[in-house]
PDB file of N, CA, C and O in Angstrom:
ATOM      1  N   MET A   1      10.610  55.037 -16.762  1.00  0.00           N
ATOM      2  CA  MET A   1      10.654  54.455 -16.028  1.00  0.00           C
ATOM      3  C   MET A   1       9.131  53.804 -15.267  1.00  0.00           C
ATOM      4  O   MET A   1       8.411  54.461 -14.515  1.00  0.00           O
ATOM      5  N   SER A   2       8.912  52.483 -15.656  1.00  0.00           N
ATOM      6  CA  SER A   2       7.885  52.182 -15.196  1.00  0.00           C
ATOM      7  C   SER A   2       7.955  51.854 -13.756  1.00  0.00           C
ATOM      8  O   SER A   2       9.044  51.841 -13.182  1.00  0.00           O
ATOM      9  N   PRO A   3       6.438  51.490 -12.916  1.00  0.00           N
ATOM     10  CA  PRO A   3       6.765  51.466 -11.011  1.00  0.00           C
ATOM     11  C   PRO A   3       6.788  50.271 -10.824  1.00  0.00           C
ATOM     12  O   PRO A   3       6.421  49.855  -9.725  1.00  0.00           O
ATOM     13  N   CYS A   4       7.151  49.513 -11.664  1.00  0.00           N
ATOM     14  CA  CYS A   4       7.477  48.140 -11.117  1.00  0.00           C
ATOM     15  C   CYS A   4       8.860  47.527 -12.116  1.00  0.00           C
ATOM     16  O   CYS A   4       9.097  46.364 -12.445  1.00  0.00           O
ATOM     17  N   SER A   5       9.604  48.758 -12.421  1.00  0.00           N
ATOM     18  CA  SER A   5      11.012  48.605 -12.743  1.00  0.00           C
ATOM     19  C   SER A   5      11.782  48.114 -11.383  1.00  0.00           C
ATOM     20  O   SER A   5      12.352  47.028 -11.272  1.00  0.00           O
ATOM     21  N   ILE A   6      11.690  49.136 -10.356  1.00  0.00           N
ATOM     22  CA  ILE A   6      11.999  49.127  -9.496  1.00  0.00           C
ATOM     23  C   ILE A   6      12.247  46.843  -8.326  1.00  0.00           C
ATOM     24  O   ILE A   6      12.808  46.286  -7.382  1.00  0.00           O
ATOM     25  N   PHE A   7      11.582  46.683  -9.143  1.00  0.00           N
ATOM     26  CA  PHE A   7      11.315  44.706  -8.439  1.00  0.00           C
ATOM     27  C   PHE A   7      11.569  44.223  -9.918  1.00  0.00           C
ATOM     28  O   PHE A   7      10.347  44.322 -10.029  1.00  0.00           O
ATOM     29  N   PHE A   8      11.885  43.898 -10.864  1.00  0.00           N
ATOM     30  CA  PHE A   8      11.812  43.516 -11.874  1.00  0.00           C
ATOM     31  C   PHE A   8      13.225  43.761 -12.665  1.00  0.00           C
ATOM     32  O   PHE A   8      13.784  44.843 -12.490  1.00  0.00           O
ATOM     33  N   ASP A   9      13.652  43.059 -13.287  1.00  0.00           N
ATOM     34  CA  ASP A   9      14.115  43.083 -15.158  1.00  0.00           C
ATOM     35  C   ASP A   9      13.192  42.737 -15.769  1.00  0.00           C
ATOM     36  O   ASP A   9      12.479  41.752 -15.579  1.00  0.00           O
ATOM     37  N   TYR A  10      13.124  43.604 -16.637  1.00  0.00           N
ATOM     38  CA  TYR A  10      12.118  43.669 -18.066  1.00  0.00           C
ATOM     39  C   TYR A  10      13.216  43.562 -19.604  1.00  0.00           C
ATOM     40  O   TYR A  10      14.298  43.980 -20.014  1.00  0.00           O
ATOM     41  N   GLU A  11      11.862  42.557 -20.106  1.00  0.00           N
ATOM     42  CA  GLU A  11      12.898  41.729 -22.230  1.00  0.00           C
ATOM     43  C   GLU A  11      11.422  42.960 -21.918  1.00  0.00           C
ATOM     44  O   GLU A  11      10.314  42.984 -21.382  1.00  0.00           O
ATOM     45  N   HIS A  12      12.970  44.398 -23.160  1.00  0.00           N
ATOM     46  CA  HIS A  12      11.599  45.040 -24.677  1.00  0.00           C
ATOM     47  C   HIS A  12      11.100  44.386 -25.660  1.00  0.00           C
ATOM     48  O   HIS A  12      11.723  43.481 -26.214  1.00  0.00           O
ATOM     49  N   ASP A  13      10.137  44.688 -25.940  1.00  0.00           N
ATOM     50  CA  ASP A  13       9.520  44.044 -27.416  1.00  0.00           C
ATOM     51  C   ASP A  13       9.858  45.229 -28.291  1.00  0.00           C
ATOM     52  O   ASP A  13      11.052  45.050 -28.531  1.00  0.00           O
ATOM     53  N   GLY A  14       9.641  45.873 -28.647  1.00  0.00           N
ATOM     54  CA  GLY A  14      10.736  47.298 -29.616  1.00  0.00           C
ATOM     55  C   GLY A  14       8.803  48.059 -29.500  1.00  0.00           C
ATOM     56  O   GLY A  14       7.989  48.055 -30.423  1.00  0.00           O
ATOM     57  N   THR A  15       8.659  48.426 -28.563  1.00  0.00           N
ATOM     58  CA  THR A  15       7.307  48.841 -29.168  1.00  0.00           C
ATOM     59  C   THR A  15       7.186  50.200 -27.539  1.00  0.00           C
ATOM     60  O   THR A  15       7.594  50.096 -26.382  1.00  0.00           O
ATOM     61  N   ALA A  16       6.607  51.071 -28.102  1.00  0.00           N
ATOM     62  CA  ALA A  16       6.642  52.373 -26.244  1.00  0.00           C
ATOM     63  C   ALA A  16       6.338  52.147 -25.553  1.00  0.00           C
ATOM     64  O   ALA A  16       5.271  51.597 -25.823  1.00  0.00           O
ATOM     65  N   GLY A  17       6.474  52.141 -24.673  1.00  0.00           N
ATOM     66  CA  GLY A  17       5.694  52.166 -23.275  1.00  0.00           C
ATOM     67  C   GLY A  17       6.119  51.290 -22.264  1.00  0.00           C
ATOM     68  O   GLY A  17       6.562  50.220 -22.682  1.00  0.00           O
ATOM     69  N   TRP A  18       6.107  51.427 -21.233  1.00  0.00           N
ATOM     70  CA  TRP A  18       6.573  50.094 -20.146  1.00  0.00           C
ATOM     71  C   TRP A  18       5.390  49.621 -19.966  1.00  0.00           C
ATOM     72  O   TRP A  18       5.448  49.186 -18.816  1.00  0.00           O
ATOM     73  N   TRP A  19       4.113  49.377 -20.451  1.00  0.00           N
ATOM     74  CA  TRP A  19       3.058  48.700 -20.317  1.00  0.00           C
ATOM     75  C   TRP A  19       4.009  47.168 -21.341  1.00  0.00           C
ATOM     76  O   TRP A  19       4.000  45.972 -21.052  1.00  0.00           O
ATOM     77  N   ASN A  20       4.529  47.687 -22.215  1.00  0.00           N
ATOM     78  CA  ASN A  20       4.763  46.421 -23.550  1.00  0.00           C
ATOM     79  C   ASN A  20       5.673  45.681 -22.898  1.00  0.00           C
ATOM     80  O   ASN A  20       6.049  44.709 -23.553  1.00  0.00           O
ATOM     81  N   GLN A  21       6.210  45.813 -21.724  1.00  0.00           N
ATOM     82  CA  GLN A  21       7.749  45.001 -21.278  1.00  0.00           C
ATOM     83  C   GLN A  21       6.786  43.969 -20.790  1.00  0.00           C
ATOM     84  O   GLN A  21       5.580  44.196 -20.886  1.00  0.00           O
ATOM     85  N   ARG A  22       7.302  42.653 -20.182  1.00  0.00           N
ATOM     86  CA  ARG A  22       7.402  41.211 -19.720  1.00  0.00           C
ATOM     87  C   ARG A  22       8.523  41.298 -18.578  1.00  0.00           C
ATOM     88  O   ARG A  22       9.569  41.175 -19.216  1.00  0.00           O
ATOM     89  N   PRO A  23       8.824  41.431 -17.362  1.00  0.00           N
ATOM     90  CA  PRO A  23       9.080  41.210 -16.698  1.00  0.00           C
ATOM     91  C   PRO A  23       9.739  39.564 -16.848  1.00  0.00           C
ATOM     92  O   PRO A  23       8.818  38.754 -16.949  1.00  0.00           O
ATOM     93  N   LEU A  24      10.660  39.133 -16.870  1.00  0.00           N
ATOM     94  CA  LEU A  24      12.535  38.317 -16.353  1.00  0.00           C
ATOM     95  C   LEU A  24      11.998  37.265 -15.592  1.00  0.00           C
ATOM     96  O   LEU A  24      11.341  36.230 -15.699  1.00  0.00           O
ATOM     97  N   ARG A  25      12.725  38.184 -14.554  1.00  0.00           N
ATOM     98  CA  ARG A  25      12.471  37.597 -13.262  1.00  0.00           C
ATOM     99  C   ARG A  25      12.243  38.691 -12.251  1.00  0.00           C
ATOM    100  O   ARG A  25      12.169  39.902 -12.457  1.00  0.00           O
ATOM    101  N   ALA A  26      12.124  37.870 -10.854  1.00  0.00           N
ATOM    102  CA  ALA A  26      12.504  39.275  -9.463  1.00  0.00           C
ATOM    103  C   ALA A  26      13.744  39.676 -10.143  1.00  0.00           C
ATOM    104  O   ALA A  26      14.212  39.135 -11.145  1.00  0.00           O
ATOM    105  N   LYS A  27      14.313  40.845  -9.394  1.00  0.00           N
ATOM    106  CA  LYS A  27      15.582  41.605  -8.445  1.00  0.00           C
ATOM    107  C   LYS A  27      15.311  40.766  -6.954  1.00  0.00           C
ATOM    108  O   LYS A  27      14.340  40.183  -6.470  1.00  0.00           O
ATOM    109  N   GLU A  28      17.067  41.107  -6.400  1.00  0.00           N
ATOM    110  CA  GLU A  28      16.524  40.253  -4.970  1.00  0.00           C
ATOM    111  C   GLU A  28      16.937  41.806  -4.649  1.00  0.00           C
ATOM    112  O   GLU A  28      17.319  42.621  -5.488  1.00  0.00           O
ATOM    113  N   PRO A  29      16.780  42.023  -3.288  1.00  0.00           N
ATOM    114  CA  PRO A  29      17.620  43.513  -2.754  1.00  0.00           C
ATOM    115  C   PRO A  29      18.799  43.247  -2.981  1.00  0.00           C
ATOM    116  O   PRO A  29      18.945  42.059  -3.271  1.00  0.00           O
ATOM    117  N   ALA A  30      19.856  43.922  -2.977  1.00  0.00           N
ATOM    118  CA  ALA A  30      21.042  43.845  -2.898  1.00  0.00           C
ATOM    119  C   ALA A  30      21.541  43.062  -1.259  1.00  0.00           C
ATOM    120  O   ALA A  30      21.433  43.393  -0.078  1.00  0.00           O
ATOM    121  N   GLY A  31      22.007  42.109  -1.861  1.00  0.00           N
ATOM    122  CA  GLY A  31      22.234  40.664  -0.243  1.00  0.00           C
ATOM    123  C   GLY A  31      21.719  40.419   0.773  1.00  0.00           C
ATOM    124  O   GLY A  31      21.782  40.209   1.985  1.00  0.00           O
ATOM    125  N   ALA A  32      21.037  40.539  -0.340  1.00  0.00           N
ATOM    126  CA  ALA A  32      19.891  39.737   0.168  1.00  0.00           C
ATOM    127  C   ALA A  32      19.853  38.113   0.125  1.00  0.00           C
ATOM    128  O   ALA A  32      19.060  37.464   0.807  1.00  0.00           O
ATOM    129  N   THR A  33      20.777  37.549  -0.733  1.00  0.00           N
ATOM    130  CA  THR A  33      21.454  36.560  -0.667  1.00  0.00           C
ATOM    131  C   THR A  33      22.552  36.174   0.457  1.00  0.00           C
ATOM    132  O   THR A  33      22.294  34.977   0.584  1.00  0.00           O
ATOM    133  N   ALA A  34      23.352  36.372   1.132  1.00  0.00           N
ATOM    134  CA  ALA A  34      24.469  36.898   1.678  1.00  0.00           C
ATOM    135  C   ALA A  34      24.073  36.491   2.964  1.00  0.00           C
ATOM    136  O   ALA A  34      24.356  35.672   3.837  1.00  0.00           O
ATOM    137  N   ARG A  35      23.183  37.546   2.672  1.00  0.00           N
ATOM    138  CA  ARG A  35      22.319  37.566   4.785  1.00  0.00           C
ATOM    139  C   ARG A  35      21.399  36.611   4.939  1.00  0.00           C
ATOM    140  O   ARG A  35      21.579  36.145   6.064  1.00  0.00           O
ATOM    141  N   LEU A  36      20.377  35.990   4.333  1.00  0.00           N
ATOM    142  CA  LEU A  36      20.650  34.544   4.031  1.00  0.00           C
ATOM    143  C   LEU A  36      20.806  33.817   4.577  1.00  0.00           C
ATOM    144  O   LEU A  36      20.184  33.310   5.511  1.00  0.00           O
ATOM    145  N   THR A  37      22.159  33.500   3.843  1.00  0.00           N
ATOM    146  CA  THR A  37      23.191  32.728   3.707  1.00  0.00           C
ATOM    147  C   THR A  37      24.362  32.793   5.251  1.00  0.00           C
ATOM    148  O   THR A  37      25.151  31.907   5.581  1.00  0.00           O
ATOM    149  N   ASN A  38      24.148  33.971   5.876  1.00  0.00           N
ATOM    150  CA  ASN A  38      24.737  34.729   7.336  1.00  0.00           C
ATOM    151  C   ASN A  38      23.603  33.730   8.382  1.00  0.00           C
ATOM    152  O   ASN A  38      23.607  32.709   9.069  1.00  0.00           O
ATOM    153  N   MET A  39      23.086  34.359   8.127  1.00  0.00           N
ATOM    154  CA  MET A  39      21.509  34.397   8.925  1.00  0.00           C
ATOM    155  C   MET A  39      21.371  32.310   9.450  1.00  0.00           C
ATOM    156  O   MET A  39      21.069  32.002  10.603  1.00  0.00           O
ATOM    157  N   PHE A  40      21.593  31.462   8.598  1.00  0.00           N
ATOM    158  CA  PHE A  40      21.372  30.610   8.933  1.00  0.00           C
ATOM    159  C   PHE A  40      22.967  29.241   9.601  1.00  0.00           C
ATOM    160  O   PHE A  40      23.140  28.271  10.339  1.00  0.00           O
ATOM    161  N   SER A  41      23.805  30.281   8.527  1.00  0.00           N
ATOM    162  CA  SER A  41      25.237  29.321   8.645  1.00  0.00           C
ATOM    163  C   SER A  41      25.068  29.915  10.557  1.00  0.00           C
ATOM    164  O   SER A  41      25.194  29.217  11.563  1.00  0.00           O
ATOM    165  N   GLN A  42      24.758  31.388  10.459  1.00  0.00           N
ATOM    166  CA  GLN A  42      25.296  31.730  12.845  1.00  0.00           C
ATOM    167  C   GLN A  42      23.568  31.196  13.113  1.00  0.00           C
ATOM    168  O   GLN A  42      22.947  32.071  12.510  1.00  0.00           O
ATOM    169  N   LEU A  43      22.715  30.400  13.594  1.00  0.00           N
ATOM    170  CA  LEU A  43      21.759  29.727  13.734  1.00  0.00           C
ATOM    171  C   LEU A  43      21.902  28.052  13.720  1.00  0.00           C
ATOM    172  O   LEU A  43      21.328  27.123  14.288  1.00  0.00           O
ATOM    173  N   GLY A  44      22.955  28.190  12.784  1.00  0.00           N
ATOM    174  CA  GLY A  44      23.112  26.546  12.987  1.00  0.00           C
ATOM    175  C   GLY A  44      24.727  25.846  13.774  1.00  0.00           C
ATOM    176  O   GLY A  44      25.136  24.762  14.190  1.00  0.00           O
ATOM    177  N   ASP A  45      25.210  27.225  13.631  1.00  0.00           N
ATOM    178  CA  ASP A  45      26.319  27.594  14.734  1.00  0.00           C
ATOM    179  C   ASP A  45      25.773  27.502  15.811  1.00  0.00           C
ATOM    180  O   ASP A  45      26.367  26.694  16.526  1.00  0.00           O
ATOM    181  N   LYS A  46      25.060  27.872  16.197  1.00  0.00           N
ATOM    182  CA  LYS A  46      24.086  27.815  17.535  1.00  0.00           C
ATOM    183  C   LYS A  46      23.657  26.283  17.927  1.00  0.00           C
ATOM    184  O   LYS A  46      24.250  25.340  18.451  1.00  0.00           O
ATOM    185  N   LEU A  47      22.427  26.480  17.451  1.00  0.00           N
ATOM    186  CA  LEU A  47      22.080  24.566  17.534  1.00  0.00           C
ATOM    187  C   LEU A  47      23.130  23.726  17.857  1.00  0.00           C
ATOM    188  O   LEU A  47      23.487  23.355  18.976  1.00  0.00           O
ATOM    189  N   GLN A  48      23.785  23.350  16.312  1.00  0.00           N
ATOM    190  CA  GLN A  48      25.636  22.936  17.323  1.00  0.00           C
ATOM    191  C   GLN A  48      26.055  22.965  18.778  1.00  0.00           C
ATOM    192  O   GLN A  48      26.464  22.039  19.479  1.00  0.00           O
ATOM    193  N   ASP A  49      25.877  24.129  19.047  1.00  0.00           N
ATOM    194  CA  ASP A  49      26.881  24.092  19.768  1.00  0.00           C
ATOM    195  C   ASP A  49      25.307  24.080  21.390  1.00  0.00           C
ATOM    196  O   ASP A  49      25.482  23.808  22.577  1.00  0.00           O
ATOM    197  N   ILE A  50      24.057  24.461  20.714  1.00  0.00           N
ATOM    198  CA  ILE A  50      23.258  23.853  22.245  1.00  0.00           C
ATOM    199  C   ILE A  50      23.346  22.525  22.699  1.00  0.00           C
ATOM    200  O   ILE A  50      23.124  22.042  23.810  1.00  0.00           O
ATOM    201  N   PHE A  51      23.897  21.768  21.090  1.00  0.00           N
ATOM    202  CA  PHE A  51      23.547  20.012  21.541  1.00  0.00           C
ATOM    203  C   PHE A  51      24.487  20.095  22.136  1.00  0.00           C
ATOM    204  O   PHE A  51      24.601  20.241  23.352  1.00  0.00           O
ATOM    205  N   LYS A  52      25.761  19.961  20.869  1.00  0.00           N
ATOM    206  CA  LYS A  52      27.072  20.207  21.871  1.00  0.00           C
ATOM    207  C   LYS A  52      26.905  19.844  23.024  1.00  0.00           C
ATOM    208  O   LYS A  52      27.052  18.714  23.488  1.00  0.00           O
ATOM    209  N   ASP A  53      26.406  21.342  23.829  1.00  0.00           N
ATOM    210  CA  ASP A  53      26.163  21.147  25.335  1.00  0.00           C
ATOM    211  C   ASP A  53      24.884  20.203  25.990  1.00  0.00           C
ATOM    212  O   ASP A  53      25.224  19.683  27.053  1.00  0.00           O
ATOM    213  N   LEU A  54      23.980  19.995  25.715  1.00  0.00           N
ATOM    214  CA  LEU A  54      23.969  18.707  25.616  1.00  0.00           C
ATOM    215  C   LEU A  54      24.273  17.314  25.824  1.00  0.00           C
ATOM    216  O   LEU A  54      23.706  16.589  26.641  1.00  0.00           O
ATOM    217  N   ARG A  55      25.450  16.892  24.828  1.00  0.00           N
ATOM    218  CA  ARG A  55      25.626  15.204  24.573  1.00  0.00           C
ATOM    219  C   ARG A  55      26.721  15.539  25.370  1.00  0.00           C
ATOM    220  O   ARG A  55      27.303  14.469  25.553  1.00  0.00           O
ATOM    221  N   ARG A  56      27.570  16.784  26.177  1.00  0.00           N
ATOM    222  CA  ARG A  56      28.274  16.583  27.837  1.00  0.00           C
ATOM    223  C   ARG A  56      27.842  16.295  28.887  1.00  0.00           C
ATOM    224  O   ARG A  56      28.702  16.201  29.763  1.00  0.00           O
ATOM    225  N   HIS A  57      26.722  16.087  29.216  1.00  0.00           N
ATOM    226  CA  HIS A  57      25.811  15.837  29.965  1.00  0.00           C
ATOM    227  C   HIS A  57      25.561  14.294  30.280  1.00  0.00           C
ATOM    228  O   HIS A  57      24.864  13.670  29.479  1.00  0.00           O
ATOM    229  N   GLY A  58      25.977  13.770  31.168  1.00  0.00           N
ATOM    230  CA  GLY A  58      25.649  12.506  31.546  1.00  0.00           C
ATOM    231  C   GLY A  58      24.596  11.535  31.409  1.00  0.00           C
ATOM    232  O   GLY A  58      24.543  10.366  31.025  1.00  0.00           O
ATOM    233  N   SER A  59      23.864  12.291  31.796  1.00  0.00           N
ATOM    234  CA  SER A  59      22.632  11.706  31.672  1.00  0.00           C
ATOM    235  C   SER A  59      20.826  13.385  32.376  1.00  0.00           C
ATOM    236  O   SER A  59      20.465  13.960  33.403  1.00  0.00           O
ATOM    237  N   ILE A  60      20.476  13.314  31.039  1.00  0.00           N
ATOM    238  CA  ILE A  60      19.813  14.883  30.987  1.00  0.00           C
ATOM    239  C   ILE A  60      18.839  15.022  31.285  1.00  0.00           C
ATOM    240  O   ILE A  60      18.074  15.002  30.320  1.00  0.00           O
ATOM    241  N   SER A  61      18.365  15.175  32.215  1.00  0.00           N
ATOM    242  CA  SER A  61      17.556  16.264  33.468  1.00  0.00           C
ATOM    243  C   SER A  61      16.862  17.025  32.317  1.00  0.00           C
ATOM    244  O   SER A  61      17.302  17.530  31.284  1.00  0.00           O
ATOM    245  N   GLU A  62      14.928  16.882  33.153  1.00  0.00           N
ATOM    246  CA  GLU A  62      14.117  17.919  32.537  1.00  0.00           C
ATOM    247  C   GLU A  62      14.913  19.179  33.056  1.00  0.00           C
ATOM    248  O   GLU A  62      14.545  20.120  32.351  1.00  0.00           O
ATOM    249  N   THR A  63      15.927  19.650  34.064  1.00  0.00           N
ATOM    250  CA  THR A  63      16.088  20.829  34.112  1.00  0.00           C
ATOM    251  C   THR A  63      17.706  21.670  33.057  1.00  0.00           C
ATOM    252  O   THR A  63      18.242  22.776  32.978  1.00  0.00           O
ATOM    253  N   ASN A  64      17.956  19.761  32.226  1.00  0.00           N
ATOM    254  CA  ASN A  64      18.316  20.468  30.514  1.00  0.00           C
ATOM    255  C   ASN A  64      18.198  20.412  30.127  1.00  0.00           C
ATOM    256  O   ASN A  64      19.088  20.586  29.295  1.00  0.00           O
ATOM    257  N   VAL A  65      16.941  20.057  29.651  1.00  0.00           N
ATOM    258  CA  VAL A  65      16.137  19.965  28.861  1.00  0.00           C
ATOM    259  C   VAL A  65      15.355  21.087  28.248  1.00  0.00           C
ATOM    260  O   VAL A  65      15.198  21.323  27.051  1.00  0.00           O
ATOM    261  N   SER A  66      14.841  21.809  29.410  1.00  0.00           N
ATOM    262  CA  SER A  66      14.330  23.866  29.703  1.00  0.00           C
ATOM    263  C   SER A  66      15.292  24.696  28.936  1.00  0.00           C
ATOM    264  O   SER A  66      15.159  25.133  27.792  1.00  0.00           O
ATOM    265  N   ASP A  67      16.540  24.877  29.973  1.00  0.00           N
ATOM    266  CA  ASP A  67      17.279  25.424  29.116  1.00  0.00           C
ATOM    267  C   ASP A  67      18.023  25.949  26.881  1.00  0.00           C
ATOM    268  O   ASP A  67      18.410  26.762  26.042  1.00  0.00           O
ATOM    269  N   ALA A  68      17.628  24.441  27.328  1.00  0.00           N
ATOM    270  CA  ALA A  68      17.955  24.062  25.774  1.00  0.00           C
ATOM    271  C   ALA A  68      16.680  24.284  25.355  1.00  0.00           C
ATOM    272  O   ALA A  68      16.824  25.341  24.741  1.00  0.00           O
ATOM    273  N   MET A  69      15.818  24.070  25.294  1.00  0.00           N
ATOM    274  CA  MET A  69      14.689  24.703  24.464  1.00  0.00           C
ATOM    275  C   MET A  69      14.337  26.073  24.975  1.00  0.00           C
ATOM    276  O   MET A  69      13.184  26.446  25.191  1.00  0.00           O
ATOM    277  N   ARG A  70      15.235  26.667  25.121  1.00  0.00           N
ATOM    278  CA  ARG A  70      15.029  28.409  25.748  1.00  0.00           C
ATOM    279  C   ARG A  70      16.245  28.828  24.877  1.00  0.00           C
ATOM    280  O   ARG A  70      16.268  29.860  24.207  1.00  0.00           O
ATOM    281  N   GLN A  71      17.113  28.048  24.945  1.00  0.00           N
ATOM    282  CA  GLN A  71      18.477  28.530  24.179  1.00  0.00           C
ATOM    283  C   GLN A  71      18.007  28.052  22.400  1.00  0.00           C
ATOM    284  O   GLN A  71      18.710  28.406  21.453  1.00  0.00           O
ATOM    285  N   VAL A  72      16.857  27.301  22.240  1.00  0.00           N
ATOM    286  CA  VAL A  72      16.315  27.314  21.162  1.00  0.00           C
ATOM    287  C   VAL A  72      15.971  28.167  20.303  1.00  0.00           C
ATOM    288  O   VAL A  72      16.378  28.641  19.242  1.00  0.00           O
ATOM    289  N   ARG A  73      14.659  28.304  21.396  1.00  0.00           N
ATOM    290  CA  ARG A  73      13.756  29.249  20.928  1.00  0.00           C
ATOM    291  C   ARG A  73      14.546  31.204  20.962  1.00  0.00           C
ATOM    292  O   ARG A  73      14.121  32.101  20.234  1.00  0.00           O
ATOM    293  N   LEU A  74      15.603  31.357  21.903  1.00  0.00           N
ATOM    294  CA  LEU A  74      16.582  32.344  21.707  1.00  0.00           C
ATOM    295  C   LEU A  74      16.878  32.518  19.989  1.00  0.00           C
ATOM    296  O   LEU A  74      16.504  33.209  19.040  1.00  0.00           O
ATOM    297  N   ALA A  75      17.854  31.342  20.319  1.00  0.00           N
ATOM    298  CA  ALA A  75      18.382  31.348  18.722  1.00  0.00           C
ATOM    299  C   ALA A  75      17.784  31.783  17.216  1.00  0.00           C
ATOM    300  O   ALA A  75      18.327  32.319  16.250  1.00  0.00           O
ATOM    301  N   LEU A  76      15.903  31.130  17.547  1.00  0.00           N
ATOM    302  CA  LEU A  76      15.188  31.141  16.762  1.00  0.00           C
ATOM    303  C   LEU A  76      15.158  32.620  16.158  1.00  0.00           C
ATOM    304  O   LEU A  76      15.504  32.928  15.018  1.00  0.00           O
ATOM    305  N   LEU A  77      14.520  33.743  17.467  1.00  0.00           N
ATOM    306  CA  LEU A  77      14.187  34.772  17.145  1.00  0.00           C
ATOM    307  C   LEU A  77      15.156  35.633  16.935  1.00  0.00           C
ATOM    308  O   LEU A  77      14.800  36.354  16.003  1.00  0.00           O
ATOM    309  N   GLU A  78      16.686  36.075  17.497  1.00  0.00           N
ATOM    310  CA  GLU A  78      17.527  35.742  16.351  1.00  0.00           C
ATOM    311  C   GLU A  78      17.781  36.049  15.166  1.00  0.00           C
ATOM    312  O   GLU A  78      18.175  37.144  14.766  1.00  0.00           O
ATOM    313  N   ALA A  79      17.434  34.495  14.153  1.00  0.00           N
ATOM    314  CA  ALA A  79      17.418  34.681  13.492  1.00  0.00           C
ATOM    315  C   ALA A  79      15.559  35.041  12.844  1.00  0.00           C
ATOM    316  O   ALA A  79      15.166  34.813  11.700  1.00  0.00           O
ATOM    317  N   ASP A  80      15.289  35.235  13.217  1.00  0.00           N
ATOM    318  CA  ASP A  80      14.178  36.249  12.426  1.00  0.00           C
ATOM    319  C   ASP A  80      13.365  35.323  12.350  1.00  0.00           C
ATOM    320  O   ASP A  80      13.154  35.182  11.145  1.00  0.00           O
ATOM    321  N   VAL A  81      12.546  34.319  13.131  1.00  0.00           N
ATOM    322  CA  VAL A  81      11.796  33.113  12.447  1.00  0.00           C
ATOM    323  C   VAL A  81      10.481  33.720  14.168  1.00  0.00           C
ATOM    324  O   VAL A  81      10.496  33.778  15.398  1.00  0.00           O
ATOM    325  N   ASP A  82       9.739  33.961  13.178  1.00  0.00           N
ATOM    326  CA  ASP A  82       8.132  34.791  14.492  1.00  0.00           C
ATOM    327  C   ASP A  82       8.454  33.800  15.379  1.00  0.00           C
ATOM    328  O   ASP A  82       8.682  32.604  15.200  1.00  0.00           O
ATOM    329  N   TYR A  83       8.440  34.387  16.230  1.00  0.00           N
ATOM    330  CA  TYR A  83       7.628  34.601  18.056  1.00  0.00           C
ATOM    331  C   TYR A  83       7.037  32.544  18.278  1.00  0.00           C
ATOM    332  O   TYR A  83       7.578  31.549  18.760  1.00  0.00           O
ATOM    333  N   GLN A  84       5.378  32.902  17.440  1.00  0.00           N
ATOM    334  CA  GLN A  84       4.707  32.353  17.411  1.00  0.00           C
ATOM    335  C   GLN A  84       5.169  30.431  16.840  1.00  0.00           C
ATOM    336  O   GLN A  84       4.829  29.377  17.377  1.00  0.00           O
ATOM    337  N   VAL A  85       5.950  30.644  15.710  1.00  0.00           N
ATOM    338  CA  VAL A  85       6.296  29.429  15.159  1.00  0.00           C
ATOM    339  C   VAL A  85       8.011  29.244  15.689  1.00  0.00           C
ATOM    340  O   VAL A  85       8.899  28.505  15.263  1.00  0.00           O
ATOM    341  N   ALA A  86       7.996  30.483  17.030  1.00  0.00           N
ATOM    342  CA  ALA A  86       9.919  29.983  17.362  1.00  0.00           C
ATOM    343  C   ALA A  86       9.161  28.948  17.997  1.00  0.00           C
ATOM    344  O   ALA A  86       9.499  27.768  17.905  1.00  0.00           O
ATOM    345  N   LYS A  87       7.417  29.602  19.105  1.00  0.00           N
ATOM    346  CA  LYS A  87       7.241  29.032  20.381  1.00  0.00           C
ATOM    347  C   LYS A  87       6.272  27.487  20.441  1.00  0.00           C
ATOM    348  O   LYS A  87       6.318  26.772  21.442  1.00  0.00           O
ATOM    349  N   ASN A  88       5.787  27.284  19.746  1.00  0.00           N
ATOM    350  CA  ASN A  88       4.775  25.640  18.960  1.00  0.00           C
ATOM    351  C   ASN A  88       6.406  25.120  18.445  1.00  0.00           C
ATOM    352  O   ASN A  88       6.591  23.911  18.588  1.00  0.00           O
ATOM    353  N   PHE A  89       7.585  25.922  17.866  1.00  0.00           N
ATOM    354  CA  PHE A  89       8.072  24.351  18.260  1.00  0.00           C
ATOM    355  C   PHE A  89       8.260  23.461  19.002  1.00  0.00           C
ATOM    356  O   PHE A  89       7.913  22.281  18.940  1.00  0.00           O
ATOM    357  N   VAL A  90       9.206  24.386  20.236  1.00  0.00           N
ATOM    358  CA  VAL A  90       9.655  24.442  20.981  1.00  0.00           C
ATOM    359  C   VAL A  90       8.617  23.731  22.238  1.00  0.00           C
ATOM    360  O   VAL A  90       8.966  22.648  22.709  1.00  0.00           O
ATOM    361  N   ALA A  91       8.029  24.040  22.469  1.00  0.00           N
ATOM    362  CA  ALA A  91       6.862  23.588  22.448  1.00  0.00           C
ATOM    363  C   ALA A  91       5.853  21.915  22.637  1.00  0.00           C
ATOM    364  O   ALA A  91       5.071  21.456  23.470  1.00  0.00           O
ATOM    365  N   ARG A  92       6.646  21.314  20.919  1.00  0.00           N
ATOM    366  CA  ARG A  92       6.601  19.741  20.189  1.00  0.00           C
ATOM    367  C   ARG A  92       7.583  19.539  20.316  1.00  0.00           C
ATOM    368  O   ARG A  92       7.803  18.354  20.569  1.00  0.00           O
ATOM    369  N   ILE A  93       8.782  20.437  20.245  1.00  0.00           N
ATOM    370  CA  ILE A  93      10.098  18.873  21.179  1.00  0.00           C
ATOM    371  C   ILE A  93       9.509  19.115  22.627  1.00  0.00           C
ATOM    372  O   ILE A  93       8.487  18.432  22.558  1.00  0.00           O
ATOM    373  N   LYS A  94       9.521  19.684  23.942  1.00  0.00           N
ATOM    374  CA  LYS A  94       9.147  19.217  25.040  1.00  0.00           C
ATOM    375  C   LYS A  94       8.508  18.447  25.014  1.00  0.00           C
ATOM    376  O   LYS A  94       8.929  17.346  25.369  1.00  0.00           O
ATOM    377  N   GLU A  95       7.161  18.592  24.590  1.00  0.00           N
ATOM    378  CA  GLU A  95       6.354  17.228  24.598  1.00  0.00           C
ATOM    379  C   GLU A  95       6.722  16.377  24.109  1.00  0.00           C
ATOM    380  O   GLU A  95       5.843  15.515  24.100  1.00  0.00           O
ATOM    381  N   LYS A  96       7.994  15.917  23.427  1.00  0.00           N
ATOM    382  CA  LYS A  96       8.839  14.613  23.034  1.00  0.00           C
ATOM    383  C   LYS A  96       9.047  14.887  23.629  1.00  0.00           C
ATOM    384  O   LYS A  96       8.106  15.029  24.410  1.00  0.00           O
ATOM    385  N   ALA A  97      10.079  15.236  24.040  1.00  0.00           N
ATOM    386  CA  ALA A  97      11.325  14.953  25.369  1.00  0.00           C
ATOM    387  C   ALA A  97      10.917  14.457  26.386  1.00  0.00           C
ATOM    388  O   ALA A  97      11.689  14.237  27.319  1.00  0.00           O
TER     389      ALA A  97
END
């Protein structure tokens, strides 16, 4: 077994040796697609709930926006978004709001 057979499916060309094998495609870790789909679904649900709560208010105040942005940042972090990316994203939204 080649050192790379953990990560790739191989096509054999009939000669001996793993060095004569060509990778067909990268293997996905078991369940990776399902976990990713679930993560995006949960993130989408949380964001919808946050914005639904914002729409519920008659007029949106600075406090409402700050609370919503805190919830957005937490939702992004729970979805394994890098801290700095989440922080910059929330800062840009607050700037435009």
